[in-house]
The first five atom37 places (N, CA, C, CB, O) and aatype in JSON, in Angstrom:
{
  "aatype": [12, 9, 11, 16, 10, 9, 10, 16, 10, 7, 9, 19, 0, 0, 0, 12, 10, 10, 10, 15, 19, 1, 19, 10, 9, 11, 11, 7, 7, 1, 13, 1, 15, 5, 8, 9, 7, 5, 15, 1, 0, 12, 1, 6, 1, 7, 9, 8, 4, 19, 5, 0, 5, 3, 10, 6, 0, 1, 10, 14, 2, 14, 12, 0, 19, 6, 6, 11, 1, 1, 9, 6, 2],
  "atom_mask": [
    [1, 1, 1, 1, 1],
    [1, 1, 1, 1, 1],
    [1, 1, 1, 1, 1],
    [1, 1, 1, 1, 1],
    [1, 1, 1, 1, 1],
    [1, 1, 1, 1, 1],
    [1, 1, 1, 1, 1],
    [1, 1, 1, 1, 1],
    [1, 1, 1, 1, 1],
    [1, 1, 1, 0, 1],
    [1, 1, 1, 1, 1],
    [1, 1, 1, 1, 1],
    [1, 1, 1, 1, 1],
    [1, 1, 1, 1, 1],
    [1, 1, 1, 1, 1],
    [1, 1, 1, 1, 1],
    [1, 1, 1, 1, 1],
    [1, 1, 1, 1, 1],
    [1, 1, 1, 1, 1],
    [1, 1, 1, 1, 1],
    [1, 1, 1, 1, 1],
    [1, 1, 1, 1, 1],
    [1, 1, 1, 1, 1],
    [1, 1, 1, 1, 1],
    [1, 1, 1, 1, 1],
    [1, 1, 1, 1, 1],
    [1, 1, 1, 1, 1],
    [1, 1, 1, 0, 1],
    [1, 1, 1, 0, 1],
    [1, 1, 1, 1, 1],
    [1, 1, 1, 1, 1],
    [1, 1, 1, 1, 1],
    [1, 1, 1, 1, 1],
    [1, 1, 1, 1, 1],
    [1, 1, 1, 1, 1],
    [1, 1, 1, 1, 1],
    [1, 1, 1, 0, 1],
    [1, 1, 1, 1, 1],
    [1, 1, 1, 1, 1],
    [1, 1, 1, 1, 1],
    [1, 1, 1, 1, 1],
    [1, 1, 1, 1, 1],
    [1, 1, 1, 1, 1],
    [1, 1, 1, 1, 1],
    [1, 1, 1, 1, 1],
    [1, 1, 1, 0, 1],
    [1, 1, 1, 1, 1],
    [1, 1, 1, 1, 1],
    [1, 1, 1, 1, 1],
    [1, 1, 1, 1, 1],
    [1, 1, 1, 1, 1],
    [1, 1, 1, 1, 1],
    [1, 1, 1, 1, 1],
    [1, 1, 1, 1, 1],
    [1, 1, 1, 1, 1],
    [1, 1, 1, 1, 1],
    [1, 1, 1, 1, 1],
    [1, 1, 1, 1, 1],
    [1, 1, 1, 1, 1],
    [1, 1, 1, 1, 1],
    [1, 1, 1, 1, 1],
    [1, 1, 1, 1, 1],
    [1, 1, 1, 1, 1],
    [1, 1, 1, 1, 1],
    [1, 1, 1, 1, 1],
    [1, 1, 1, 1, 1],
    [1, 1, 1, 1, 1],
    [1, 1, 1, 1, 1],
    [1, 1, 1, 1, 1],
    [1, 1, 1, 1, 1],
    [1, 1, 1, 1, 1],
    [1, 1, 1, 1, 1],
    [1, 1, 1, 1, 1]
  ],
  "atom_positions": [
    [[144.11, 62.79, 57.2], [143.3, 63.74, 57.94], [143.91, 65.14, 57.87], [143.14, 63.3, 59.4], [143.2, 66.11, 57.59]],
    [[145.21, 65.25, 58.11], [145.88, 66.54, 58.07], [145.86, 67.11, 56.65], [147.34, 66.41, 58.57], [145.68, 68.32, 56.47]],
    [[146.04, 66.26, 55.65], [146.02, 66.72, 54.26], [144.65, 67.31, 53.91], [146.35, 65.56, 53.3], [144.56, 68.33, 53.24]],
    [[143.6, 66.66, 54.38], [142.25, 67.14, 54.12], [142.02, 68.49, 54.79], [141.21, 66.12, 54.6], [141.41, 69.39, 54.2]],
    [[142.48, 68.63, 56.01], [142.33, 69.88, 56.75], [143.09, 71.01, 56.05], [142.83, 69.72, 58.2], [142.56, 72.11, 55.91]],
    [[144.3, 70.75, 55.63], [145.1, 71.77, 54.95], [144.45, 72.15, 53.61], [146.56, 71.27, 54.72], [144.41, 73.32, 53.24]],
    [[143.96, 71.16, 52.89], [143.29, 71.42, 51.62], [142.04, 72.27, 51.83], [142.92, 70.11, 50.93], [141.78, 73.21, 51.08]],
    [[141.28, 71.94, 52.85], [140.06, 72.69, 53.17], [140.4, 74.12, 53.53], [139.29, 72.01, 54.31], [139.76, 75.05, 53.04]],
    [[141.38, 74.31, 54.39], [141.78, 75.66, 54.77], [142.28, 76.46, 53.56], [142.88, 75.61, 55.85], [142.02, 77.65, 53.45]],
    [[142.99, 75.8, 52.65], [143.47, 76.46, 51.44], [142.32, 76.9, 50.54], [0.0, 0.0, 0.0], [142.34, 78.0, 49.99]],
    [[141.33, 76.05, 50.39], [140.17, 76.38, 49.56], [139.39, 77.54, 50.18], [139.26, 75.15, 49.38], [138.98, 78.45, 49.47]],
    [[139.19, 77.5, 51.47], [138.46, 78.58, 52.15], [139.24, 79.89, 52.05], [138.21, 78.22, 53.63], [138.65, 80.94, 51.79]],
    [[140.56, 79.84, 52.24], [141.38, 81.05, 52.14], [141.33, 81.62, 50.72], [142.83, 80.75, 52.54], [141.23, 82.83, 50.56]],
    [[141.39, 80.77, 49.7], [141.31, 81.23, 48.31], [139.95, 81.86, 48.03], [141.57, 80.07, 47.34], [139.87, 82.88, 47.35]],
    [[138.89, 81.25, 48.53], [137.55, 81.79, 48.33], [137.41, 83.16, 48.99], [136.49, 80.83, 48.88], [136.86, 84.08, 48.39]],
    [[137.9, 83.3, 50.2], [137.83, 84.59, 50.9], [138.62, 85.65, 50.16], [138.35, 84.45, 52.35], [138.18, 86.8, 50.04]],
    [[139.78, 85.29, 49.65], [140.61, 86.23, 48.9], [139.89, 86.67, 47.62], [141.97, 85.6, 48.56], [139.86, 87.86, 47.31]],
    [[139.32, 85.72, 46.89], [138.62, 86.06, 45.66], [137.37, 86.89, 45.92], [138.26, 84.8, 44.92], [137.04, 87.77, 45.12]],
    [[136.68, 86.62, 47.01], [135.48, 87.4, 47.34], [135.82, 88.83, 47.76], [134.71, 86.71, 48.44], [134.99, 89.73, 47.61]],
    [[137.0, 89.04, 48.29], [137.35, 90.36, 48.8], [138.3, 91.14, 47.88], [137.98, 90.23, 50.16], [138.87, 92.14, 48.31]],
    [[138.47, 90.7, 46.64], [139.38, 91.39, 45.71], [138.99, 92.85, 45.57], [139.37, 90.7, 44.34], [139.85, 93.73, 45.64]],
    [[137.73, 93.12, 45.38], [137.27, 94.49, 45.19], [137.57, 95.35, 46.41], [135.77, 94.52, 44.88], [137.95, 96.51, 46.28]],
    [[137.4, 94.79, 47.58], [137.63, 95.54, 48.81], [139.12, 95.79, 49.02], [137.05, 94.79, 50.02], [139.52, 96.86, 49.48]],
    [[139.94, 94.81, 48.7], [141.38, 94.93, 48.94], [142.08, 95.81, 47.91], [142.01, 93.56, 48.95], [143.0, 96.55, 48.28]],
    [[141.69, 95.75, 46.65], [142.4, 96.45, 45.59], [141.92, 97.89, 45.4], [142.25, 95.69, 44.29], [142.74, 98.8, 45.29]],
    [[140.64, 98.1, 45.37], [140.08, 99.41, 45.09], [140.17, 100.31, 46.32], [138.62, 99.29, 44.62], [139.8, 99.9, 47.42]],
    [[140.66, 101.52, 46.13], [140.74, 102.47, 47.24], [139.33, 102.84, 47.68], [141.56, 103.74, 46.84], [138.51, 103.25, 46.86]],
    [[139.05, 102.7, 48.94], [137.71, 102.97, 49.46], [136.7, 101.91, 49.02], [0.0, 0.0, 0.0], [135.5, 102.15, 49.07]],
    [[137.2, 100.75, 48.6], [136.31, 99.69, 48.13], [135.5, 99.09, 49.26], [0.0, 0.0, 0.0], [135.93, 99.08, 50.41]],
    [[134.34, 98.6, 48.92], [133.49, 97.94, 49.9], [132.59, 96.94, 49.18], [132.63, 98.98, 50.69], [132.45, 96.98, 47.96]],
    [[131.99, 96.06, 49.93], [131.1, 95.07, 49.37], [129.82, 95.75, 48.91], [130.79, 93.96, 50.39], [129.37, 96.71, 49.52]],
    [[129.25, 95.25, 47.83], [127.98, 95.79, 47.34], [126.87, 95.42, 48.31], [127.67, 95.27, 45.92], [126.94, 94.41, 49.01]],
    [[125.86, 96.25, 48.34], [124.71, 95.99, 49.19], [123.94, 94.79, 48.65], [123.8, 97.23, 49.28], [123.8, 94.64, 47.44]],
    [[123.44, 93.96, 49.52], [122.68, 92.79, 49.12], [121.18, 92.99, 49.31], [123.15, 91.58, 49.92], [120.4, 92.05, 49.14]],
    [[120.77, 94.21, 49.65], [119.35, 94.48, 49.86], [118.63, 94.56, 48.51], [119.16, 95.79, 50.65], [119.16, 95.14, 47.56]],
    [[117.46, 94.01, 48.45], [116.69, 93.98, 47.21], [116.33, 95.39, 46.77], [115.42, 93.15, 47.38], [116.38, 95.7, 45.58]],
    [[115.98, 96.24, 47.69], [115.56, 97.59, 47.36], [116.67, 98.45, 46.77], [0.0, 0.0, 0.0], [116.38, 99.47, 46.14]],
    [[117.91, 98.08, 46.95], [119.03, 98.86, 46.44], [119.6, 98.27, 45.16], [120.11, 98.96, 47.48], [120.61, 98.78, 44.65]],
    [[119.0, 97.24, 44.64], [119.46, 96.61, 43.4], [118.75, 97.24, 42.21], [119.21, 95.08, 43.44], [117.52, 97.26, 42.15]],
    [[119.53, 97.76, 41.26], [118.95, 98.42, 40.09], [118.11, 97.43, 39.27], [120.06, 99.03, 39.21], [117.02, 97.79, 38.8]],
    [[118.59, 96.22, 39.1], [117.86, 95.22, 38.3], [116.51, 94.9, 38.94], [118.69, 93.94, 38.16], [115.51, 94.75, 38.23]],
    [[116.47, 94.79, 40.25], [115.2, 94.49, 40.93], [114.24, 95.68, 40.83], [115.45, 94.13, 42.42], [113.04, 95.49, 40.64]],
    [[114.77, 96.89, 40.96], [113.91, 98.07, 40.83], [113.32, 98.16, 39.43], [114.7, 99.36, 41.15], [112.14, 98.51, 39.28]],
    [[114.12, 97.84, 38.4], [113.62, 97.87, 37.02], [112.5, 96.86, 36.82], [114.75, 97.6, 36.04], [111.6, 97.09, 36.01]],
    [[112.54, 95.76, 37.53], [111.49, 94.73, 37.43], [110.3, 95.03, 38.32], [112.06, 93.38, 37.77], [109.29, 94.32, 38.26]],
    [[110.41, 96.06, 39.16], [109.31, 96.42, 40.05], [109.25, 95.57, 41.3], [0.0, 0.0, 0.0], [108.21, 95.48, 41.95]],
    [[110.37, 94.93, 41.65], [110.41, 94.09, 42.84], [110.97, 94.91, 44.0], [111.28, 92.8, 42.59], [112.03, 95.53, 43.88]],
    [[110.26, 94.93, 45.11], [110.66, 95.69, 46.28], [110.86, 94.77, 47.47], [109.62, 96.78, 46.6], [110.46, 93.61, 47.44]],
    [[111.47, 95.29, 48.51], [111.64, 94.5, 49.72], [110.31, 94.42, 50.47], [112.75, 95.12, 50.63], [109.36, 95.14, 50.15]],
    [[110.25, 93.58, 51.44], [109.01, 93.35, 52.19], [108.55, 94.62, 52.89], [109.2, 92.23, 53.2], [107.36, 94.92, 52.91]],
    [[109.49, 95.37, 53.48], [109.1, 96.59, 54.18], [108.48, 97.6, 53.23], [110.31, 97.2, 54.88], [107.5, 98.26, 53.58]],
    [[109.04, 97.73, 52.02], [108.49, 98.67, 51.05], [107.11, 98.23, 50.58], [109.42, 98.81, 49.84], [106.22, 99.06, 50.41]],
    [[106.92, 96.94, 50.38], [105.62, 96.43, 49.96], [104.58, 96.65, 51.05], [105.71, 94.95, 49.6], [103.43, 96.98, 50.76]],
    [[104.97, 96.46, 52.3], [104.06, 96.69, 53.41], [103.68, 98.16, 53.49], [104.69, 96.23, 54.74], [102.52, 98.49, 53.71]],
    [[104.66, 99.05, 53.3], [104.38, 100.48, 53.33], [103.44, 100.87, 52.2], [105.69, 101.28, 53.22], [102.5, 101.64, 52.4]],
    [[103.67, 100.33, 51.01], [102.79, 100.61, 49.87], [101.37, 100.13, 50.15], [103.32, 99.95, 48.6], [100.41, 100.8, 49.77]],
    [[101.24, 99.0, 50.81], [99.9, 98.48, 51.12], [99.2, 99.34, 52.14], [100.0, 97.05, 51.62], [97.97, 99.41, 52.15]],
    [[99.95, 100.0, 53.02], [99.35, 100.81, 54.07], [99.11, 102.26, 53.66], [100.23, 100.78, 55.29], [98.31, 102.95, 54.3]],
    [[99.77, 102.76, 52.62], [99.67, 104.17, 52.27], [98.25, 104.65, 51.96], [100.53, 104.44, 51.09], [97.83, 105.65, 52.53]],
    [[97.49, 103.98, 51.09], [96.15, 104.5, 50.8], [95.28, 104.56, 52.05], [95.47, 103.64, 49.75], [94.53, 105.53, 52.24]],
    [[95.36, 103.57, 52.88], [94.57, 103.53, 54.11], [95.42, 102.86, 55.17], [93.2, 102.77, 53.9], [95.62, 101.64, 55.12]],
    [[95.93, 103.61, 56.15], [96.82, 103.03, 57.16], [96.2, 101.85, 57.92], [97.22, 104.08, 58.13], [96.93, 101.0, 58.43]],
    [[94.89, 101.8, 58.0], [94.24, 100.72, 58.74], [93.84, 99.56, 57.84], [93.03, 101.25, 59.46], [93.3, 98.57, 58.33]],
    [[94.09, 99.66, 56.54], [93.62, 98.64, 55.6], [94.15, 97.25, 55.93], [94.02, 99.02, 54.19], [93.39, 96.28, 55.9]],
    [[95.42, 97.15, 56.25], [96.0, 95.84, 56.55], [95.42, 95.29, 57.84], [97.53, 95.94, 56.65], [95.09, 94.1, 57.92]],
    [[95.29, 96.14, 58.84], [94.74, 95.7, 60.13], [93.27, 95.3, 59.98], [94.9, 96.81, 61.2], [92.84, 94.29, 60.53]],
    [[92.51, 96.09, 59.24], [91.09, 95.78, 59.04], [90.93, 94.47, 58.26], [90.39, 96.93, 58.31], [90.07, 93.66, 58.59]],
    [[91.74, 94.28, 57.24], [91.66, 93.05, 56.46], [91.97, 91.85, 57.33], [92.61, 93.1, 55.28], [91.29, 90.82, 57.23]],
    [[92.99, 91.97, 58.19], [93.35, 90.88, 59.08], [92.2, 90.59, 60.04], [94.64, 91.22, 59.84], [91.9, 89.43, 60.32]],
    [[91.56, 91.64, 60.56], [90.47, 91.48, 61.5], [89.26, 90.81, 60.83], [90.08, 92.84, 62.09], [88.59, 89.98, 61.44]],
    [[89.01, 91.18, 59.59], [87.87, 90.61, 58.86], [88.11, 89.12, 58.56], [87.62, 91.38, 57.54], [87.19, 88.3, 58.66]],
    [[89.36, 88.79, 58.19], [89.68, 87.4, 57.87], [89.57, 86.5, 59.08], [91.06, 87.29, 57.29], [89.26, 85.31, 58.93]],
    [[89.81, 87.03, 60.27], [89.73, 86.2, 61.48], [88.33, 86.23, 61.98], [90.71, 86.67, 62.58], [88.02, 85.6, 63.0]]
  ]
}
């Protein structure tokens, strides 16, 4: 039981260390943003976050989403 606990703690500690290498080594380092809207690859594919898609849907007519919802019900 103790061996398993120590092994588990060692694996978790190694994973945390490897995940934070960039933050620990690079001066002013920080984790990359995980937001879809800030990913260059996603922007190149035309994929946006939900808030951006909702805003795009509302821009031509701010009431379009509300009216569509009202009509469907």
